[in-house]
N, C-alpha and C positions, 0 to 999 in steps of 0.2 A: 439563507443558508445556515443560519443558528436553527440546529438540529441533532439528529440521527438517522444515518444512512445507512441503508443494506447495501453491500455489491453485487452489482448486475452483470456484470463481467470486468473482466481482468486482462488486457492483450496488450503484448509490446509488439512494436514494430525495429528490426532489426536493419544495421546499415545498408541492405539489400534487399529491401524491400518485403523482406518477408513478415508474416504476421505470427506469431508463435501466442500460446497460451500458458505460460509459464506453470499455472498452477491447476491448470485443465480447465475445461470451456465451461465446467460449474465450479468454481471457486466461492468460496466463502469471505467475506469479510463487514466489518463495521469501520465506520467512520462519523467521530461527533466532536459537534462545534456548537460549542457554549458562548453563553453572551459573556462572561466574564474574557473570554479570549481566548480559551483552553482548544486544546483540541487530541483527539486521539484516532491513529488507524491501523488497523490489523486487517491483512488480506493472507490468507491460507488455502491449502488445499483441501478438497474436502473426501478426500481420501485418503490421506495419510495413514503408512502402517500402523498397527497397534504395535506398544513397546509388551515384551513378554513378561513386564512385571507390570505392578500398580503402581509403584514407586518410581514418581520420574525424573529420579536424581541416581537410579539404579542404573539405567536403559546403559547399554555397549555401546561403542563407539559409534556404530554404523548405525544407531538406530535414533541417534542424538543428531547425529550429520543428517539425517532423513529429516525429522523433524524442524530442526534448525531450517536447513533448504525447503523445507517446505511452508514458510511464513514470514511474512514483512510486517514487523511491527513500530511504531513509536510514536513519541506523542511531546507535547511542548504548548507550544504558546502560537497562534498564526494573526495575520491580520489579511485585512481585503482591501483590493484596490478597485472599486465599484468602475470608476473610469476605465483602469485595463484590463476590469477581470482578472486579474493574476494573483490569488492565494498566494504568499508566503509562511511556509513552516520554520518557525524556529526550534530547531529541534532539540530538546532536553536533554532525551535518551532514548534508545534504540536498539533493538537485539542484534543489529548492524552496528558496532559500538563506533566505525568510523564516522557515521551521521551527527553523530553527541557534537550539539554545538554549532552546526551547520544550519543555514538558511535555504531551501530548499523551494523554486518556485515550481508551482502549480496553475499552467491557462485553462481558466476555468469558463464552461457555456450551462449553459441552460437549454436542454432540449427534449422537447413533449415529457414535460415535470420531472426529466429526469438531469442533475448534476456530473457531467461530464470533464473528468479533468485530465489534462494531460502534463506530462513530463518535461522537462529541458533534458535535453542528451543525458544520457545517464549509464555511468559503467556496467555492463552487464557483462559475465562470461568471456571477458577479452577485448571487448567489445563496447560499441554505444549505441545504444536504443533509445525508442523514446515511448514510455509507460501510456495508456489510458486505462483510467479506469472510469466506472461506470454505477452511480447511485441513486437509488430510488429511495425516498423518504420513510422512515418507517412510519 
């Protein structure tokens, strides 16, 4: 598990069984697990719109909102229960501030040399979804 992983795909399944790709079918991302127990996750749209300015602090409200809604980013430390194949993320900071301080479970599987992580039911656009991310070693 300790490695740098590159995103292969990210999808969510809605309550009604629909599969959607909130960051597009070619989302980009990186997941890092360190030997000392730290982790970092970034998932983002591959084709987000550019800001009019090269200064990231001068984006319009619309540009900033599009950028923020096109990214999942959080980090902290993790624990891995091999017997249950559960990774627990102890979130220290997140682009979404409500995740700060939470412990979030991921159900892990190794399949065809890939790491597959599934979330618990998670709030998304007024409902609950299950997110699935698939990662390959870098």
